[in-house]
C-alpha positions as CSV (number, residue, x, y, z in Angstrom):
1,X,-0.1,-0.1,0.0
2,X,1.3,3.5,-0.9
3,X,1.3,6.0,1.8
4,X,1.0,9.7,0.6
5,X,2.6,12.3,3.0
6,X,0.4,15.4,3.2
7,X,2.4,18.5,2.5
8,X,2.3,21.2,5.2
9,X,0.0,24.2,4.5
10,X,1.1,27.6,3.7
11,X,1.2,28.9,7.3
12,X,3.4,26.0,8.3
13,X,5.8,26.3,5.4
14,X,6.2,30.0,5.9
15,X,6.9,29.5,9.7
16,X,9.5,27.0,8.8
17,X,11.1,29.0,6.1
18,X,11.1,32.2,8.5
19,X,12.6,30.1,11.1
20,X,15.3,28.7,8.8
21,X,16.2,32.2,7.6
22,X,16.2,33.5,11.2
23,X,18.4,30.6,12.5
24,X,20.6,31.1,9.5
25,X,21.0,34.9,10.2
26,X,21.6,34.2,13.9
27,X,24.4,31.9,13.2
28,X,26.0,34.3,10.8
29,X,25.5,37.1,13.4
30,X,27.2,34.8,16.0
31,X,30.1,34.1,13.8
32,X,30.4,37.8,13.0
33,X,30.0,38.7,16.7
34,X,32.5,36.0,17.8
35,X,35.1,37.2,15.2
36,X,34.5,40.8,16.6
37,X,34.8,39.7,20.0
38,X,37.9,37.6,19.5
39,X,39.6,40.5,17.8
40,X,38.6,42.9,20.7
41,X,39.7,40.4,23.4
42,X,43.0,39.9,21.5
43,X,43.4,43.6,21.4
44,X,42.7,44.3,24.9
45,X,44.8,41.5,26.3
46,X,47.6,42.7,24.0
47,X,47.4,46.1,25.6
48,X,47.4,44.7,29.0
49,X,50.3,42.6,28.2
50,X,52.2,45.5,26.8
51,X,51.4,47.6,29.9
52,X,52.8,45.0,32.2
53,X,55.8,44.5,30.2
54,X,56.5,48.3,30.3
55,X,56.3,48.3,34.1
56,X,58.6,45.2,34.4
57,X,61.1,46.6,31.9
58,X,61.7,49.7,34.3
59,X,62.2,47.8,37.4
60,X,65.8,48.2,38.6
61,X,66.5,44.6,39.4
62,X,65.2,43.7,35.9
63,X,67.5,46.3,34.4
64,X,70.5,45.1,36.2
65,X,69.7,41.5,35.6
66,X,69.3,42.0,31.8
67,X,72.4,44.0,31.7
68,X,74.5,41.4,33.5
69,X,72.9,38.7,31.2
70,X,73.2,35.9,33.9
71,X,70.4,34.1,36.0
72,X,69.4,35.7,39.3
73,X,67.0,34.0,41.6
74,X,66.0,37.3,43.1
75,X,65.1,38.6,39.5
76,X,62.9,35.4,38.9
77,X,61.2,35.7,42.1
78,X,60.3,39.4,41.7
79,X,59.1,38.9,38.0
80,X,56.9,35.9,39.1
81,X,55.3,38.0,42.0
82,X,54.5,40.7,39.4
83,X,52.9,38.1,37.0
84,X,50.5,36.9,39.7
85,X,49.5,40.6,40.4
86,X,48.9,41.3,36.7
87,X,46.9,38.1,36.1
88,X,49.1,37.0,33.3
89,X,50.0,33.7,32.2
90,X,53.6,34.3,31.9
91,X,56.2,37.1,32.2
92,X,59.5,36.3,30.6
93,X,62.8,38.2,30.9
94,X,65.6,37.5,28.3
95,X,69.0,38.9,27.9
96,X,70.6,40.5,24.7
97,X,70.9,37.0,23.2
98,X,67.3,35.9,24.0
99,X,68.2,33.6,26.8
100,X,65.6,33.2,29.6
101,X,66.5,35.1,32.8
102,X,63.0,34.8,34.4
103,X,60.3,32.1,33.6
104,X,57.3,30.8,35.4
105,X,58.8,27.2,35.1
106,X,62.3,27.2,36.8
107,X,63.5,24.1,34.7
108,X,63.2,26.3,31.6
109,X,65.5,29.1,32.7
110,X,68.6,29.4,30.8
111,X,66.8,28.3,27.6
112,X,66.3,30.4,24.5
113,X,63.0,32.2,24.3
114,X,60.5,30.8,21.7
115,X,58.1,32.3,19.3
116,X,60.6,34.1,16.9
117,X,59.1,37.5,17.7
118,X,62.2,39.2,19.5
119,X,63.7,40.9,16.6
120,X,61.5,43.9,17.1
121,X,62.0,44.4,20.8
122,X,65.6,43.8,20.6
123,X,65.7,46.5,17.8
124,X,64.2,49.0,20.4
125,X,60.4,48.7,19.3
126,X,57.5,47.6,21.3
127,X,55.3,44.9,19.7
128,X,52.0,43.0,20.3
129,X,52.2,39.6,18.7
130,X,50.4,36.2,18.7
131,X,52.9,33.3,18.7
132,X,53.3,29.9,20.2
133,X,56.0,29.5,22.9
134,X,56.9,26.7,25.3
135,X,53.5,27.3,27.2
136,X,51.4,27.3,24.0
137,X,49.7,29.9,21.7
138,X,49.5,33.2,23.5
139,X,49.0,37.0,23.0
140,X,52.3,38.6,23.8
141,X,53.3,42.2,24.6
142,X,57.1,42.7,24.3
143,X,59.1,45.7,25.1
144,X,62.9,46.4,25.0
145,X,64.9,46.6,28.4
146,X,67.2,49.7,28.0
147,X,70.5,50.0,29.7
148,X,70.2,52.3,32.8
149,X,66.4,52.2,32.3
150,X,66.5,55.0,29.8
151,X,64.9,54.9,26.4
152,X,67.2,55.4,23.3
153,X,70.2,54.0,24.8
154,X,71.4,50.3,24.3
155,X,68.9,47.5,24.5
156,X,70.2,44.8,27.0
157,X,67.2,42.6,26.9
158,X,63.5,41.8,26.3
159,X,60.5,41.6,28.6
160,X,57.6,39.3,27.3
161,X,54.2,39.3,29.0
162,X,51.6,36.9,27.7
163,X,48.1,35.6,27.9
164,X,47.4,32.1,26.7
165,X,44.6,31.9,24.0
166,X,42.3,29.9,26.2
167,X,41.8,33.2,28.1
168,X,40.8,35.0,24.9
169,X,38.1,32.2,24.2
170,X,37.0,32.5,27.7
171,X,36.3,36.2,27.3
172,X,34.5,35.5,24.0
173,X,32.4,32.9,25.5
174,X,31.3,35.1,28.5
175,X,30.4,37.9,26.0
176,X,28.3,35.4,23.9
177,X,26.6,33.9,27.0
178,X,25.6,37.5,27.9
179,X,24.0,37.9,24.4
180,X,22.3,34.5,24.4
181,X,19.0,35.8,25.9
182,X,18.7,38.4,23.3
183,X,19.2,35.7,20.5
184,X,16.5,33.6,22.1
185,X,14.2,36.8,22.5
186,X,14.8,37.5,18.6
187,X,13.9,33.7,17.8
188,X,10.7,34.0,19.9
189,X,9.6,37.3,18.3
190,X,10.5,36.1,14.9
191,X,8.3,33.0,15.4
192,X,5.4,35.1,16.5
193,X,5.9,37.5,13.5
194,X,6.1,34.6,11.1
195,X,2.9,33.1,12.4
196,X,1.2,36.5,12.2
197,X,2.5,37.2,8.7
198,X,1.4,33.8,7.5
199,X,-2.1,34.1,8.7
200,X,-2.3,37.6,7.3
201,X,-1.1,36.5,4.0
202,X,-3.4,33.5,3.8
203,X,-6.4,35.6,4.6
204,X,-5.3,38.1,1.8
205,X,-5.2,35.1,-0.8
206,X,-8.7,33.7,0.3
207,X,-7.2,30.9,2.4
208,X,-5.8,29.2,-0.8
209,X,-2.7,27.1,-1.0
210,X,0.1,28.0,-3.5
211,X,-0.8,24.7,-5.4
212,X,-4.4,25.9,-5.7
213,X,-3.4,29.3,-6.6
214,X,-1.2,27.9,-9.4
215,X,-4.0,25.6,-10.6
216,X,-6.4,28.5,-10.8
217,X,-3.9,30.5,-12.8
218,X,-3.5,27.6,-15.2
219,X,-7.2,27.2,-15.5
220,X,-7.5,31.0,-16.0
221,X,-5.0,31.0,-18.9
222,X,-6.8,28.0,-20.5
223,X,-10.3,29.5,-20.2
224,X,-8.9,32.9,-21.8
225,X,-7.3,31.0,-24.5
226,X,-10.6,29.1,-25.3
227,X,-12.9,32.1,-25.3
228,X,-13.9,33.5,-28.6
229,X,-14.5,36.9,-27.0
230,X,-12.0,39.3,-26.0
231,X,-11.4,39.9,-22.4
232,X,-9.8,42.9,-20.7
233,X,-9.3,43.5,-16.9
234,X,-9.0,47.0,-15.8
235,X,-7.9,48.1,-12.3
236,X,-9.2,51.0,-10.4
237,X,-6.4,53.3,-11.6
238,X,-7.3,52.6,-15.3
239,X,-4.5,50.3,-16.0
240,X,-5.2,47.1,-18.1
241,X,-3.8,44.2,-16.0
242,X,-5.0,41.2,-18.2
243,X,-5.9,40.6,-21.9
244,X,-6.8,37.4,-23.5
245,X,-5.1,36.2,-26.7
246,X,-8.3,37.3,-28.8
247,X,-8.4,40.7,-27.2
248,X,-4.7,41.3,-27.8
249,X,-5.2,40.3,-31.6
250,X,-8.3,42.7,-31.9
251,X,-6.3,45.5,-30.1
252,X,-3.4,45.1,-32.8
253,X,-1.2,42.7,-30.9
254,X,-1.0,45.1,-27.9
255,X,-1.4,43.3,-24.5
256,X,-1.2,44.3,-20.8
257,X,0.2,46.0,-18.9
258,X,-0.9,49.4,-20.4
259,X,-3.1,52.3,-19.8
260,X,-6.6,51.8,-20.9
261,X,-6.6,55.2,-22.6
262,X,-3.7,54.1,-24.8
263,X,-5.3,50.7,-25.7
264,X,-8.9,51.6,-26.1
265,X,-9.6,55.4,-25.8
266,X,-13.3,55.2,-26.5
267,X,-13.9,52.5,-23.7
268,X,-11.9,54.7,-21.3
269,X,-14.2,57.6,-22.0
270,X,-17.4,55.5,-21.4
271,X,-16.4,53.4,-18.4
272,X,-15.1,55.0,-15.1
273,X,-12.7,52.4,-13.5
274,X,-13.1,54.0,-10.1
275,X,-16.9,53.4,-10.0
276,X,-17.9,51.3,-13.0
277,X,-21.4,50.2,-13.7
278,X,-22.6,47.1,-15.1
279,X,-23.4,47.4,-18.8
280,X,-24.7,45.0,-21.4
281,X,-24.4,45.1,-25.3
282,X,-22.6,48.5,-25.3
283,X,-21.9,49.4,-29.0
284,X,-18.4,50.9,-29.4
285,X,-15.8,51.0,-32.1
286,X,-12.4,49.3,-31.7
287,X,-9.8,50.1,-34.5
288,X,-12.7,51.0,-37.0
289,X,-14.6,47.8,-36.3
290,X,-18.0,47.9,-34.4
291,X,-17.9,45.6,-31.4
292,X,-20.5,44.8,-28.5
293,X,-19.0,45.2,-25.0
294,X,-20.3,43.9,-21.7
295,X,-18.9,45.5,-18.5
296,X,-18.7,43.5,-15.2
297,X,-17.6,45.9,-12.0
298,X,-15.1,44.3,-9.7
299,X,-15.0,44.8,-5.9
300,X,-12.9,47.8,-4.8
301,X,-12.9,49.3,-8.3
302,X,-12.0,48.3,-11.8
303,X,-13.9,46.2,-14.1
304,X,-13.8,43.2,-16.6
305,X,-14.7,44.0,-20.3
306,X,-15.8,41.2,-22.6
307,X,-16.3,42.3,-26.1
308,X,-16.8,40.5,-29.6
309,X,-17.2,41.6,-33.2
310,X,-20.7,42.9,-33.7
311,X,-21.0,41.0,-37.0
312,X,-20.4,37.7,-35.3
313,X,-23.0,38.4,-32.6
314,X,-25.6,39.3,-35.4
315,X,-24.7,36.1,-37.4
316,X,-25.3,34.2,-34.3
317,X,-28.6,36.0,-33.6
318,X,-29.7,35.1,-37.1
319,X,-28.9,31.5,-36.7
320,X,-30.9,31.4,-33.7
321,X,-33.7,33.2,-35.3
322,X,-33.6,30.7,-38.3
323,X,-33.5,27.9,-35.8
324,X,-36.6,29.2,-34.0
325,X,-38.3,29.8,-37.2
326,X,-37.7,26.1,-38.2
327,X,-39.1,25.0,-34.9
328,X,-42.3,27.1,-35.4
329,X,-42.6,25.7,-38.9
330,X,-42.2,22.2,-37.7
331,X,-44.7,22.7,-34.8
332,X,-47.2,24.4,-37.2
333,X,-46.8,21.4,-39.6
334,X,-47.3,18.9,-36.7
335,X,-50.3,20.8,-35.5
336,X,-52.0,21.0,-38.9
337,X,-51.3,17.3,-39.8
338,X,-52.8,16.3,-36.4
339,X,-56.0,18.3,-37.1
340,X,-56.3,16.8,-40.5
341,X,-55.8,13.4,-39.1
342,X,-58.2,14.0,-36.4
343,X,-60.9,15.1,-39.0
344,X,-60.1,11.9,-41.3
345,X,-60.4,9.7,-38.2
346,X,-63.6,11.3,-37.2
347,X,-65.2,10.9,-40.7
348,X,-64.1,7.4,-41.0
349,X,-65.4,6.6,-37.4
350,X,-68.9,8.1,-38.6
351,X,-68.8,6.0,-41.5
352,X,-68.5,8.9,-44.0
353,X,-65.7,7.4,-46.0
354,X,-66.7,9.4,-49.1
355,X,-66.3,12.8,-47.3
356,X,-63.1,11.7,-45.8
357,X,-61.7,10.8,-49.3
358,X,-62.9,14.2,-50.5
359,X,-61.0,15.9,-47.7
360,X,-57.9,14.0,-48.3
361,X,-57.9,14.4,-52.1
362,X,-58.4,18.3,-51.5
363,X,-55.3,18.4,-49.2
364,X,-53.4,16.3,-51.9
365,X,-54.5,18.8,-54.6
366,X,-53.7,21.8,-52.5
367,X,-50.2,20.5,-51.8
368,X,-49.7,19.6,-55.3
369,X,-50.8,23.1,-56.5
370,X,-48.5,24.7,-54.0
371,X,-45.5,22.6,-55.2
372,X,-46.5,23.3,-58.8
373,X,-46.1,27.1,-58.0
374,X,-42.5,26.4,-56.6
375,X,-41.4,24.0,-59.4
376,X,-39.3,26.6,-61.0
377,X,-37.7,27.9,-57.7
378,X,-34.5,25.8,-57.7
379,X,-33.2,26.7,-54.2
380,X,-34.3,23.8,-52.0
381,X,-33.9,25.4,-48.6
382,X,-36.1,28.3,-49.8
383,X,-38.7,26.0,-51.0
384,X,-38.8,24.2,-47.8
385,X,-39.1,27.5,-45.9
386,X,-42.1,28.6,-48.0
387,X,-43.7,25.2,-47.5
388,X,-43.4,25.6,-43.8
389,X,-44.6,29.1,-43.8
390,X,-47.8,28.0,-45.7
391,X,-48.3,25.5,-42.9
392,X,-47.9,28.2,-40.3
393,X,-50.3,30.5,-42.1
394,X,-52.9,27.9,-42.1
395,X,-52.5,27.6,-38.5
396,X,-52.9,31.4,-38.0
397,X,-56.0,31.5,-40.4
398,X,-54.0,33.5,-43.0
399,X,-54.2,33.2,-46.8
400,X,-50.6,32.5,-47.9
401,X,-49.7,32.2,-51.6
402,X,-46.7,32.2,-54.0
403,X,-47.3,34.2,-57.1
404,X,-47.6,31.9,-60.2
405,X,-44.5,32.0,-62.4
406,X,-42.2,32.6,-59.6
407,X,-38.7,31.2,-60.5
408,X,-35.1,31.2,-59.4
409,X,-32.2,29.6,-60.9
410,X,-29.7,27.2,-59.3
411,X,-26.9,29.7,-59.2
412,X,-28.6,31.4,-56.2
413,X,-27.9,28.3,-54.1
414,X,-24.6,30.0,-52.9
415,X,-26.8,32.8,-51.4
416,X,-29.4,30.5,-49.9
417,X,-28.6,31.5,-46.3
418,X,-29.3,35.2,-47.2
419,X,-32.5,34.4,-49.0
420,X,-33.7,32.1,-46.3
421,X,-32.9,34.7,-43.6
422,X,-34.6,37.6,-45.6
423,X,-37.8,35.6,-46.7
424,X,-38.2,34.1,-43.2
425,X,-38.0,37.6,-41.5
426,X,-40.2,39.3,-44.0
427,X,-43.0,36.6,-44.0
428,X,-42.8,36.4,-40.2
429,X,-43.2,40.2,-40.0
430,X,-46.1,40.1,-42.4
431,X,-47.9,37.4,-40.3
432,X,-47.3,39.6,-37.3
433,X,-48.5,42.8,-39.0
434,X,-51.8,41.0,-39.3
435,X,-52.2,40.9,-35.6
436,X,-54.2,37.5,-35.6
437,X,-56.8,38.9,-38.0
438,X,-57.7,37.1,-41.3
439,X,-55.6,38.5,-44.3
440,X,-53.5,37.7,-47.1
441,X,-49.7,37.4,-47.5
442,X,-48.3,36.8,-51.1
443,X,-44.6,36.1,-52.1
444,X,-43.3,36.7,-55.5
445,X,-39.9,35.5,-56.7
446,X,-38.4,36.4,-59.9
447,X,-35.0,36.9,-61.8
448,X,-33.6,38.5,-64.9
449,X,-30.0,38.8,-66.3
450,X,-29.3,41.8,-64.0
451,X,-30.2,39.7,-60.7
452,X,-33.3,38.5,-58.7
453,X,-36.1,40.2,-56.8
454,X,-38.4,39.0,-54.0
455,X,-41.6,40.7,-53.0
456,X,-43.5,40.0,-49.8
457,X,-46.9,41.6,-49.8
458,X,-49.3,41.6,-46.8
459,X,-52.8,43.2,-46.2
460,X,-51.7,44.5,-42.8
461,X,-52.1,48.2,-41.8
462,X,-48.5,49.1,-42.9
463,X,-45.4,50.5,-41.2
464,X,-46.1,53.1,-38.5
465,X,-45.2,56.6,-40.0
466,X,-42.9,57.3,-37.0
467,X,-40.9,54.2,-37.6
468,X,-40.7,54.2,-41.3
469,X,-37.4,56.2,-41.6
470,X,-35.5,54.0,-39.0
471,X,-37.0,50.6,-39.9
472,X,-33.8,49.0,-40.6
473,X,-31.6,50.3,-37.8
474,X,-30.8,48.0,-34.9
475,X,-33.5,47.8,-32.2
476,X,-36.1,49.6,-34.2
477,X,-39.4,47.9,-33.6
478,X,-43.1,48.5,-32.6
479,X,-43.4,45.3,-31.0
480,X,-41.6,46.2,-27.7
481,X,-38.3,45.5,-26.0
482,X,-35.8,42.9,-27.4
483,X,-37.1,43.2,-31.0
484,X,-35.9,44.9,-34.1
485,X,-32.8,42.8,-34.9
486,X,-34.2,40.7,-37.8
487,X,-34.5,43.4,-40.5
488,X,-31.3,45.0,-39.3
489,X,-29.5,41.9,-39.7
490,X,-31.1,41.1,-43.1
491,X,-30.3,44.6,-44.3
492,X,-26.6,44.0,-43.3
493,X,-26.4,40.7,-45.3
494,X,-28.2,42.1,-48.4
495,X,-25.9,45.2,-48.6
496,X,-23.1,43.1,-48.3
497,X,-23.8,41.3,-51.4
498,X,-24.5,44.7,-53.2
499,X,-28.4,44.4,-52.9
500,X,-31.3,46.6,-51.6
501,X,-34.1,46.2,-49.3
502,X,-37.0,48.7,-49.2
503,X,-40.6,48.9,-48.5
504,X,-43.5,50.8,-49.9
505,X,-47.4,50.9,-49.8
506,X,-49.3,49.8,-52.8
507,X,-52.9,49.4,-53.4
508,X,-53.6,49.3,-49.6
509,X,-51.0,46.7,-49.1
510,X,-47.6,46.7,-47.6
511,X,-44.9,45.5,-50.0
512,X,-41.1,44.6,-48.9
513,X,-39.0,44.5,-52.0
514,X,-35.5,42.7,-52.0
515,X,-33.2,42.7,-54.9
516,X,-29.7,41.2,-55.3
517,X,-27.4,41.5,-58.4
518,X,-26.6,38.4,-60.3
519,X,-23.9,36.4,-58.7
520,X,-20.5,36.3,-60.3
521,X,-19.7,32.9,-61.7
522,X,-16.8,31.2,-60.0
523,X,-13.6,31.1,-61.5
524,X,-12.5,27.5,-62.6
525,X,-9.0,26.5,-62.9
526,X,-8.4,23.7,-65.5
527,X,-5.4,21.7,-64.5
528,X,-3.0,20.9,-67.6
529,X,-3.2,17.5,-69.0
530,X,-0.6,15.0,-67.9
531,X,2.5,15.3,-70.0
532,X,1.4,18.4,-71.6
533,X,3.1,21.7,-70.6
534,X,1.3,25.0,-70.9
535,X,2.9,28.0,-72.6
536,X,5.0,28.3,-75.7
């Protein structure tokens, strides 16, 4: 069985890291402090040793003994008494040749002084040195012994006062022990501070662990990359802090961070980053291209802007309109066929077979007659739409017909989407114009060498006078909120093909006229025959 160890949370990791850094800093400070205390202790002991050597070098018995250059028990006893008073580890007196005349250990009298640091005092200079003698490594203060005890004369000997290195480390140890409580206090305060900082930081990042934040960041990048819309995040100061890949492309390959006034001046004028408002389907222009923008405010100021090309949004709306229209047609057909089946079933149950047969023949004749009217319209999707609209009209009690002689060649199949969208919207508007009252809707389809024309005529009251001039603008409708997009979208698609859409009033009827220029034949590239090269 595999055992998974649970990784410590953010607070535990921050505390451990803080303590690790604090301990490392403490060790470094201890090392620096130790070095400093060692240097200070050595310098202080050197000064003490030098002062003691100066005093000893002026004592008459020392001057006389060094001048005589031979051992003297009185000299050794006097020097050792002074050593005890000074607290030094040794005081050694040597003659001109560096032979010991006084030493803490009597058996080492008469032997040469060790350490190799007598050259300076024998030359008349005082010196503090660290050298290893017969008693061990020590800090020494050495001064010359002058003849007659007066400086500037002849050097007759040397006095060396020393403190062994263990004394230096003892001084350092006592100093460090005195600092130990402060180090412990610093560790305690650092631990408390680390815990507080970790809790504060975790609260600021919504109690999320670093792994969770990293996962959210990866998911955010994936979501932004998958969106077809452009996304901008703007902070309270008006700085763009985030852009999706689509937004960067629409902004001309310019991405965050940048000022909103530089990236999109029009949006900067409309939206106030400090106190934004929630806005939907705001029509703006981005680099000369119309876009639809939704603004979502953020807590504490700033907002997120989601935008997309208006043409794409209109195309999607048209697709939804088509789908809804087909659903209505299918529902109407289902409803009508159910009614007819119920009539036929009732007649048969009543034993009126002849009458049922007449009803059935009448339906067949009407369908055949309608199909005969559409026999020359060679755009299958348009024919299917008109058949469905006929069923819908029957459900609404409207007399729906296609003018005899209507025709359309197969070359218009390439514009089938536009034709279906236009005829679907115009016939639906004609049905709604009758407002549930009996009426008549007629569709005429024709073509000539210059293009094609479609007319949708209804017996309704017509377009309101106050709406006539703005009928094809976005949102213009007399049917209430959320309407007025169909004709606007149709007009855009028709104009894109070089066509026209207009309306008029004729013989008490409203007529919408759609015209499109003849489609340009596609250019065909005929490949060369195998083995035959083109050209001269």
